[in-house]
Each structure stands twice: as structure tokens, then as C-alpha cells.
C-alpha positions, 0 to 999 in steps of 0.5 A: 077108602081103606084099600086106597090108603093101603096102596098109598102106603105101599107105594110111599114105602117102596119109593122111600126104601128103594130111592130115598133110603140109599141116598140117606145111607151114604153119609153114614158110610153105608151102601145097599147090597144088590136087590137082585143077582148082581156080580154073582151075589143076591139076597136069599129073600127079597124081604131082607131088602124090603126091611132095609136089612141089606146095608154095609160099608162099601169095602164089605160089598166089594169083598162080597162081590170079589168072593162071589166072582171067584166062587162062580169061576171055581163053581160055574153057575154059583150065586152067593146068597147073603142074609142079614147085613145092617140097617142103613143108618145109626151106628151102634143100633143092632139089627134085631135079633142080632147082638151086633150087625150095628156098624155096617161092617157085618153080613151073614151068608148062606151055606152051599148045598147040593140037591139031595136027589140029583146030587147036583150043586144048587143055589137054593137053600133048605131054609127060606131065610137062611137061618134055622136049618143046621148042619148038626155035629156028629157024635164024634164032634163037639156039640157046642149047642148042648154046652151053651144051652146047659150053661143057661143060654136058652136062645142059642138054638131058638131059631132051629126050634122056630123054623120048620125042618121039612125042607132039610131032607131035600138038601145035602150040605156041600162042605168043599164049596162052603169051605172055599167060600169061607177061605176066600173071605178069610184070605181078604185082608179087609176081613177081620173076623168070621164066625162059624160053629166050632165043629164045622171049623174042624170038619172043614179044616179051616185054619185061619185065626180069623175064624172064631167062636162067637160065644154062647150069648149069640146064636148057633152058626151051623146054619150060616156064616158071619163075616165082618170087616176089621 
């Protein structure tokens, strides 16, 4: 009896999530990001879709498709991994644990990497969820994490302390490709802001005034890119 109830719940949840919710999201001006690789864009983890964290305004989805297509042309075989976006409805309600992601205008993206052994490009990432494995500042770069934590913002590096770091040794950050990804978003007139950690903005020589520091009240952004519409 218990198994039957569980199976019924699972079936109803899946039907609601993938058939009913996308329809209900439309009056709120939100569309679903792809559940599987579409136009060179995909969720890094299926759980993002299962938990309905993959909704955005249509303009943002179009930008993401356009950028992913350009990245694939420049780096054949590339598929861009998106992370958290927004819930399907209710403006002003943040996507926990984010402080924003509350209006359909925001989405996060994974960095680009190479396989450490072969030094070949890979669409995989060291973190299974895209967060928590960071591209740390060098000794010559500004350490924003230390600054924010010293100011009392204990949550700033929380995800790193929670995420197992074992897979980090298998990957190498791909700066040129990540820079291309950020610049393509920055060059699109529909994009208003991009958040990335200050030391990476300098390292990648990113000059657009759209690329900003997110503030110590958020979490560190040397493990992902945040983009948002105007």
C-alpha cells in the first residue's frame, strides 16, 4: 500500500512538473529552460528541472540559446551548462538560497573546463551542481572571500565548505573559453548585469561595465557566472 502511494505521488509530481507547471508559468511571463540538451544548452543536473528551478523570461532563454550557439561555433562540441534560474511563478519570491532569482530575469551558468589528464575541452564540471568548487585567487590577486568573511559575512564561502572537493583535481579551469562565454552575454543588449568574482574579472581581462561585484551579502562567484536581463 505504501509503495503504491509513493508511485502515485511520483507520477502525479512528474505530470504536474513537466506538463501542467509550464502552462501555468506562461501568465507570469516565464518559460522553461530545456530539460535536455537543446540548441547547445542544457541543465548541469536534472534536479534543477525536477525542482522547477529552471524558469526564465523568454528573452533570457533566447539570449542563452544565442550565446550557446555562438560558443558551439567557436568551440565545436560545446554545450553550455545552466544552473539555477527561477521558480515558475510568484514575482518577488527568491530562489533559496539565492537572494534574488525572483523575477525570471536571472540565471547562473557553469564555468568552462578542460580534462586535467588529456587537457581536452570537456562539457563536464568538477561540481555536480556547478557550485562550491572555486577558481581561487592567486597570491597576487585580491581575495574578496577573505575580505567578506572578515567583515562578518559567514555565508560568503559556505557552499565551498559543504561541497566535496575531490573532483577538483580532475579538471582545469579554461579561462579563454569562460571569457568568451561571459563576453557573449555582455555584448547582448538585453543583458543588464553579470556577476563574477572580482579577481576573475581582472584575470580574464573583462572590461564591460555590465560585469560587477555582487556584494558580500551574497555568495562567492568564482565557481559560476550570474547573468540577468535589464
